[in-house]
C-alpha positions in Angstrom: 37.1 7.2 -1.4 37.3 3.6 -0.4 34.7 0.9 -1.0 33.8 0.9 2.7 33.0 4.6 2.6 30.9 4.3 -0.6 29.1 1.3 0.9 28.4 3.1 4.2 27.0 6.2 2.4 24.8 4.2 0.0 23.5 2.0 2.8 22.6 5.1 4.9 21.0 6.8 1.9 18.9 3.7 1.1 17.8 3.4 4.7 16.7 7.0 4.8 14.8 6.5 1.5 13.0 3.5 2.8 12.0 5.2 6.0 10.7 8.2 4.1 8.8 5.9 1.7 7.3 4.0 4.7 6.2 7.3 6.3 4.7 8.4 3.0 2.7 5.2 2.7 1.4 5.6 6.3 0.3 9.2 5.6 -1.5 8.0 2.4 -3.2 5.1 4.2 -4.4 7.1 7.2 -5.3 10.3 5.4 -8.9 11.1 6.2 -9.9 11.7 2.6 -9.0 8.1 1.6 -11.3 6.5 4.1 -14.3 6.2 1.7 -12.0 4.8 -1.1 -10.7 2.1 1.2 -14.2 1.3 2.6 -15.5 0.9 -0.9 -12.6 -1.3 -1.9 -12.9 -3.5 1.1 -16.6 -4.0 0.5 -16.2 -4.9 -3.1 -13.3 -7.3 -2.3 -15.4 -9.1 0.3 -18.7 -8.6 -1.5 -20.5 -7.5 1.6 -23.2 -5.8 -0.4 -24.1 -9.0 -2.3 -24.1 -7.1 -5.6 -21.3 -9.1 -7.3 -22.0 -12.5 -8.7 -19.9 -15.6 -7.9 -17.6 -16.2 -10.9 -18.3 -19.9 -10.8 -22.1 -19.5 -10.7 -23.6 -20.0 -14.2 -27.2 -19.6 -13.1 -28.4 -16.1 -14.2 
């Protein structure tokens, strides 16, 4: 086995791995059961409910 053969095989294997990983991430993101989790995370990150306090606000 030459260096070129090993390099070609490893590059192909890594490419396939990244494609499969990307597909797995897409399946996880668009899985219907995760919608409520992502909605809750987006609301808490943006503070759309107004329940979180501003970290710089000292008035309680």
